[in-house]
N, C-alpha and C positions, 0 to 999 in steps of 0.2 A: 504494500500500500504506500501511497504518498501522503506524508504527514507534514503539514505546515506548523512548525513550532515557533510560537510568537511570544517574545518577551521584551521587557524594557530594562535597560541598564544592567544586563546580566550576560548570559552566555551568547557568543563566545568571546566577548570583549572585556569581561570583568570576572574576577574570582568571587567566591562566596557560596553560600548554601544553595541558592537557586541554580547557580551555574553547575555546581556539583551534581545536583539532581538531574539537570538537563543532560549532562555528559553520561551519567549512569543510564538514563533512559535510552539515549541514542545507541550507546554501546551494547546495552542489554537486548536490543531488538534489531539485530543486523539484517533481518529479512525485510525490514521496511526502509524506505528512502525518506530522508528528512530534509525539508527546505527550512532552514533557520532564518527567521525574520527578526531582526534586532532593532528596537528603537534606541537610538543613541543621541548624544548631544550634538555633535558637529559632523559626523560622518568620517572623521579622520582617526577615530579610535582604532588601535591595532587589535588584531585577533590574538588573544592570549592563550587560547587552548589549542592543542594539537587535535585536529578534527578527524574522526574515523571516516572510513571510505563511504559509509552510507549517508553522510551529510553531502548531498549532491549540489547544494547551492546555499550561499549565505547572502542575504539581502539586508542592507542597513537603511533605515529611515531616519534621517536627521531631523530633530525637532527644533534646532536653533540655527542661527545664521539667517541671512536675508533671502527672501523669496521674491525675485523680481517679477513684475507683471507689466505688460505693455499698457502705457497710459491710454492708448486709443480704446482699449477694451474696458478701462476702469469704470466709466460711467454706466455702460450697459450692464456690466457684471454686477455693479452695486445695486442697480434697480432690480435686477432679477433675483439677487440673493437676499435682499433686505427682508422680505416677508418671512423666510425661514430663519434668518438671524434673529428677528424680533420674537418669533415663536420660541426659539431656543432660550433667549434671554428671559422671557417671561416665566419659563419653568424654573429658572435659577433664582428669581426674585420672589416667586410665589411660595405658598406654604409647602413644607417638606412632605406633608402627607398627600399632596396632590401633584399631578403633572408628569408622572413617569411616562405615561403613554404619549403625551404631547411631546415630551423631550425626545423619545425614541423616534417619533414621526418627523420632527424637525431635523434630527440628526441624520435620518435616512435621506431626507430631501437634500441636505447639504452634501451628503456623500455622493449622491447622484450628480450634483453640480460640480463637485470637486474633481470628478473624473475627466472633465473637459475644460473647466474654468477655474483659475485660482480663487480661493476663498478670501484672500486678503483684501481685495477691493470692497467686499461687503462687510467684513468684520472690522477692518481698520478704516472706517469712514466716519465723517461727521454725522451722517444719518444714524449710524449704529450707536454712536456716543449719545446722541440726543434721545434715541429710543431707550437706551439703558437708564439714562438719567430720569426720564419720564416714568419708567416702570418703577424705579426706586422710590420716587416721590409718591406714586400711587399706592404702593404696597408697604413701604418701610418708613416713610417719613413721619414717624409718630413715636410716642412712648419714649422720647429722649434718645433714640438710637442715633449713632453718629451719621453725619451727612455724607452722602456719596459725592465727593468732589469731582471736578473735571479730570484731575490727574488720576483719581481712582478709576473712573470709567474708562479712560484711555488705557490704563494699566491692565484692567480686566480683559479688555478686548484684544490687546496685544498678546497676553498670555493665552487666551483662547485660540488666537490664530496659530500660535506655535503648537498648542496641544492638539489641534484638529488637523495638522498636516498629514498624519497617516491616512486620512480619508482620501487623499489624492492618489494613493498607491493603487495600481490596478488589482482587480480581484486575483486571488492566488489560485494556482492549479494544484488542487489537493483533494484527497478523499476525506480527510478530516483536518479541521483547523484546531490546533491545540494551543490555547492561550495559557501561558504559564505564570503570568502576573496579570491581575485585572487592571482596570484603569485604561490608560492610553493604549496599552498593548492590545486591548480588545478591539480597537478601531479597524485594523486590517482584517480581522476575523469577521467583524460585523459586515464590512463591505462585501466580503466573499460570501457570507451567508445570505445577504440580501440579493446579491446578483446571481448566485449560482446554487443557492439552496444547499450549500456545503454544511454539514453538521459541525457545531461548535462544542468543544470540550474545554471547560474552564477549570484550571487548577489554581488554588491559592495556598501558598505556604504560610504567609502572614496575610492578614486582612488588609488589602490595599487602602480601604477607606480609613480604617483605624490608624494606620501609619501616617496618612495625610493629616489626620487630626493631631497626632503627636508632633509631627514635624512643624505644623503651623504655629505651635507655641513659640518657637524660636524665630519665626519669620519676621523680617523688618517691615513687611507690608501692613498697611492700615487695616483695621477690623473689617470695613465694608468689602475690601478686596479679598481678604481671607474668607469671609462669609460666602461670597459668590463663587469663589474657586472650590471651596469645600462642597457647595451645592452642586457644582458641575461634577466633581468627583463622585458624589453620591448618586446622581442621576446616571452617570456613565456606567458605574458598577452595576446598578440595578438593570440597566438596559442589557448588559452582557449576561447577567443571570437569567433574564427573561428570554433571551434568544438561545441560550445554551441548551443543547440536547441533554448534556450531563454536566453537573457541577461536582468536582472532585476535590473537596477540601482536604488539607493535609492533616486535619485533626478534628475532633468533635467540637472543640471550642470555636473553630472557624465556622462550623455548620450553623451555630446559633446566630452569628452575625449574618450569614448568608440568608437564612430563613427570614430574619428580621428585615432584610433589604429586598425581599421579594422572590428569592429563589424558590421554585416549587419543591416542597419536601420530597416528592416522589422522584425527582430527578437528581437528588443528591446522594452521592456515595463517597464515604470517607476512605481515603487511601493514605496510609501512613508511609512516611519515608522509610527506606530500608538501608541497611549497611551490610557489606560483605564480611562475615565473620573471619574469613580466611585473610582478608586484607587488614584486619584489626584483631590479631590474635591476643590471647591472654598475656598480660605483662608478667614477666618472671621475676622482677626485682623492683626495688624502690630506690630513690636517690639517697645519698649519704646524709644530706642536710634536710631538715623538715622544709618541704617546698609545696607551695600552692601554684598550680598552673592554670592559665586562662588562654583560650584560643578563640579567634574570631576577627571580625572586621573592626578596626578602630573607628567607632562611630558613637554619637551621643546615645542612641537607643540601646547600646550595649552597656552603658552606665558604668564605665571604668572608674569614674570618680567615687562611686559608692564602694567599689572594691578596694580602692586605695585607702579610703577612710577605714574600712573594715580591717585591712591589713595592718594599718597603724595600731589598731587595737589588738590584733593578734600578736604583734611584736612585743607588746607589754606583758604578755603571758608566755610567749615562746620567743625569746629574744633572738635566737639563732635562725628564725624562720626566713624564708626567701619567697619572693613572688616573681614568677616568670610569665611574661605576656607575649603571646605569639600572634602575629597577624599584621597585614598591611593596612594602609589608611584608605585606599580607594580615592576616587575623585573628591576633592574638597575636604578630605579628612585630616590634612596636616594641622590645621589650627586646633582641632580637638586633641590631637596627640600632644601638641605643645602645651595645651591647657592641663592635660593629665601629668605631663612631666613637671610643670610648675607646681601642681598640687602635691606631687610626691616630694618635691624639695621643701615646700611649705610644711608638710607633715614630718619632715626629718627622716624619711625612709628611702632616700635616693640610693644609699649604699646597698639596700636589700632588694631593690626593684629593678628588673631589666625588661625593656621593651625590645624584643628581638626580631621584629619584622616577620615577614612571611617565611615559613619554613617549607622546604621542598616536599618533605614527607611529614604530613600532619600528625602521624602517629608519634613522632618524636616529641611533639608538644604534650601529648598525654602522658608519655613515659617520664617527662621531666618533673612531674609532681607526685607527691603522695596523694594529693587531693586535686580534683579538677573542678573549677568553679564556672558557673554560668550566672551572670548577674544582670541580665537584660531587663528592660522595662517592657519589652514586647518581643514575642517570638512566635513562630509557627510550630514546627516540630523539628527542633534544631539538630543539625548533623553533628556539631561539636559535642553535644550531649550523648547521642546514641553511639557515636564512635568511641568516646571515652568509656562509656558503659561496656561496649564490646571488648575493650582492652582490660576490663576488670578493675577499672579505677573507681574508687569511691567518689561520688559527686555531690556537690552542693549547688542547688539551682534555685532561682527565683520562681515563685508560683505564678507564672504568666502564660497565656496562650495554651499551647499544647504540651507544655513542660510536665504538668502532673500526669498526663496520659503516657508520656514517655518514661518518666522516672518511677512512677508508682511508689511502692514502699522500698525500692532498692537504692535509695539515697536520701539526703536531707533536703527539704524545701524550706525556703524562708520568704517573707514578703519582699517585694521590690523596694528599692530605695531605703533599706533599713540596715545600715552598716553594723549596728550592734548585734542584730540577729545573725547576720552573715558572718561576723567575726566569731560569735559563739559556736556556730556550726562548724566552722573551719578548725577552731581550737579543739572541739570535741573529737574530730576525726584525726587531727595531727597527734593528739595525746593518747588515743585509744587504738592501738594496733589491731586488736581483735575485732572491734566494731568496723574499722576501716576495711579489713579483709573480708568480713562477712558481707558487708554491703557491696563490695567489689564483685564478689562471687555471685550475689543475687542479681547485680546489674548485668553481668555477662549472660546469666541464664535467661533473664528477661528478654534480651536481644535475640538470643537463639530461638526463643519460643514464639516471638510475635513480630519482630521488626527486622527481618532479613531482606536483602535487596531482591532476591528471587521472588518473594511474595509481592513486592511492590511492582516490579516489572511485569510479572505475569498478569496482574490485575489490569494494567494499562494496555497490555496486548489484547486482553479480552474486550476492553472498551473500544479499541480501534476496530476490532472485528465486528462488533455489534453496530457501531455508529457508521462505519464505512459501508455497511450493507443496508443502511437506512432503517435499522431496528433500534428500539429503545433499550438502553442498558438496564437490566433488571437490578433492583435495589436489594442488596444483601440483607440478611436478617440482622436486625439491630442497628441498621444504618439510619 
C-alpha cells in the first residue's frame, strides 16, 4: 500500500519521540511504501534521519518565508476569497460551543481556492482586517475584554496565512493519509480526503491543542491574538477528528481530550507506543556514584528547572549525588538551556550537573543513572520512559498524560512542578537498593507484557489494511 505520513516539525528533519515513532513504523512495515510529508519552517531544514528504502518520497511544506503573488490577480482573488475568509473568521470569534461545521465548510472552500489561487490576497487584505475587527466588536467587545487593535488583527491574519499554506499543496497519491500530529499537519490530509475520498488516520502522541494552550502562556502576543489563534487550533483539530476514519491516540488520556473535541467514540482506538526489548536489554550494572539520569529534548515543557531544584534538595541528603542530562535543544531551545545552566549555578550545583547533549545510543543515557527521571508538565506516552523501563531502570515520573498508563505501579509518580516530591522520590530510590531493583524488574516485565514494538506495528498494519480497503477499523474491547 501507499501511505502518506504527514507530520509537523518532526520526522525526518528533527529528532524526538514522534520522529522515533515514525522511523519505527516505517521500518517495521517494509511491505508498504511511505510518502513522508513534513511541515517545516523554511524548507531549508536538513534531513537528519537515514531513511529506509520504503520511504519513496519526502515532501516539505514550508510554513514561513514570503509567498509572492502577482498584483494583477490580487484584486480579483481578494473579492473571490473574502466570503470564505469572513466565514472562517466568524467561527474563531464566535462561541466555542458552536461553529465547527461552519469552520470545516469555510476551510474546505479555501482549500479548493488555494489549489489554483494564492490565499494571501484574501487573508492579508484591508477587507479581511476590517471584517475581523467588525466581528470582534460584535461578539467580544463587552464585559471588559481587551480591545482587538489594528496591529492585533493584522497579526492574526498574517499568522493564519502562514498556517493555511499547506492547503495549496496538491492532493496526495495514497491509499491512506496518516496524520501523525494534529493541527496544521492535518491540512494536506484534509485536502486529499476532500478531493479524493482518501481515508484519514489521525494519531496523536501528545494532544496538539493542549500543547498550544501550554505554549501560549509564554507567548509575547497580546491576549486577543492568543485567543483567536487558540480558537483556530481548536477548530482545526476538531475538523480533523470529524473527517478521520480512525483516530488512534497514543494513550487513554488523549482519548478523553479527543472525545471532548468531537471525535466519534466508535472511531477511536488506543495504540500505545512500543519498544524493542532486544534493543533495550536489561542493564547489568549501576554507576559507581549515586546518579540521576534524564533524557529528552531541552524544552520548557520538559521542566528541567523543577528537576534542578529537586536535585539541589537531593544533594542535601546525598551529597555525592550526580545529575546527568542527555538531549539536544532543537530549534529555539538554546535560550532555555542557558536558563537551566544559570539556574544550576544559582543553586550551587554546577559541579554535580552535566548537560551532555544528544547521545548516539540513547541506551547509554539510561545506563548512566541509578534512577531515570521524567519531569515533564505534558507528555503523551513517552519513549524515554518505556525505554528506560525496558532496561530495568527504576523510574520517577510526573503524573501527566499517558505516564500513569505506562508506569503503572512499576515506578514512583509525583505531581508536576513539585520539586520537593520529586526530590523525595529520587532520594528514596538512591538510598534503597532493594526497592530500586524491585521496581526495575517490575518495569522490565511490564514492557515485555504490554508495550512491545511488534504489538504497536502490527496494530497499525491492521489499520492500513482495513482503511485502505474502504472498511471501518473495528474498535477493540475496552477501547
